[in-house]
C-alpha atoms as one frame of an Amber mdcrd trajectory, in Angstrom:
protein
 -21.867  72.919  37.391 -19.313  71.950  34.752 -20.028  72.210  31.067 -19.575
  68.967  29.136 -16.221  68.825  27.354 -17.680  68.484  23.844 -19.999  71.419
  24.383 -17.156  73.589  25.659 -15.005  72.756  22.627 -17.917  73.467  20.265
 -18.475  76.847  21.924 -14.798  77.753  21.681 -14.763  76.905  17.979 -18.005
  78.829  17.395 -16.409  81.840  19.079 -13.336  81.458  16.871 -15.537  81.381
  13.790 -17.401  84.481  14.922 -14.203  86.371  15.766 -12.094  85.417  12.735
 -14.499  84.652   9.889 -13.826  88.064   8.325 -10.162  87.094   7.996 -11.031
  84.010   5.957 -11.722  80.320   6.301  -8.029  79.408   6.496  -7.532  81.566
   9.609 -10.600  79.990  11.215  -9.275  76.504  10.373  -5.831  77.313  11.776
  -7.312  78.534  15.058  -9.584  75.501  15.351  -6.593  73.265  14.621  -4.726
  75.035  17.435  -7.599  74.208  19.802  -7.511  70.560  18.685  -3.723  70.388
  19.110  -3.977  71.911  22.578  -6.606  69.383  23.616  -4.554  66.522  22.181
  -1.584  67.595  24.321  -3.380  68.074  27.623  -2.288  65.839  30.454  -3.255
  65.495  34.075  -0.978  66.801  36.770  -1.248  65.025  40.096  -1.252  67.342
  43.085  -0.798  66.325  46.689  -3.872  66.535  48.906  -2.028  68.978  51.143
   0.921  71.275  50.504   4.010  70.267  52.480   5.931  73.520  52.066   8.822
  71.779  50.282   8.583  73.794  47.110  11.580  74.599  44.958  11.405  77.827
  42.991  13.783  78.022  40.029  15.984  81.085  39.886  15.019  83.578  37.172
  18.738  84.077  36.388  21.233  81.221  36.218  24.015  81.346  38.792  26.649
  81.121  36.053  25.144  83.955  33.993  27.459  86.843  33.050  27.931  89.558
  35.673  25.672  92.077  33.942  22.834  89.595  33.705  23.200  88.543  37.352
  23.783  92.015  38.806  21.507  94.200  36.739  18.828  92.018  35.219  18.835
  89.659  38.189  18.156  92.501  40.615  15.329  93.701  38.374  13.786  90.221
  38.601  14.241  89.946  42.359  17.311  87.717  42.565  19.362  88.000  45.754
  23.075  88.777  45.627  23.990  85.337  46.963  23.172  83.741  43.581  26.665
  84.477  42.203
């Protein structure tokens, strides 16, 4: 069962107050404002009903990155040699 949105937000803010009240009202207000800003910027992402396997994964290192980045850091992040 899902919790109503307003109740969830109230509980988050109550938890913030409990956790940060010793640091002062301004810190509590800043954290609550961050929650409000996050909620204001939420948007729905439409997903297909079924995955089609046509997924593109961005490379962790750009193909035109300097040699050191491609060869050393790229290998640490799992980039194949054919990225050059």
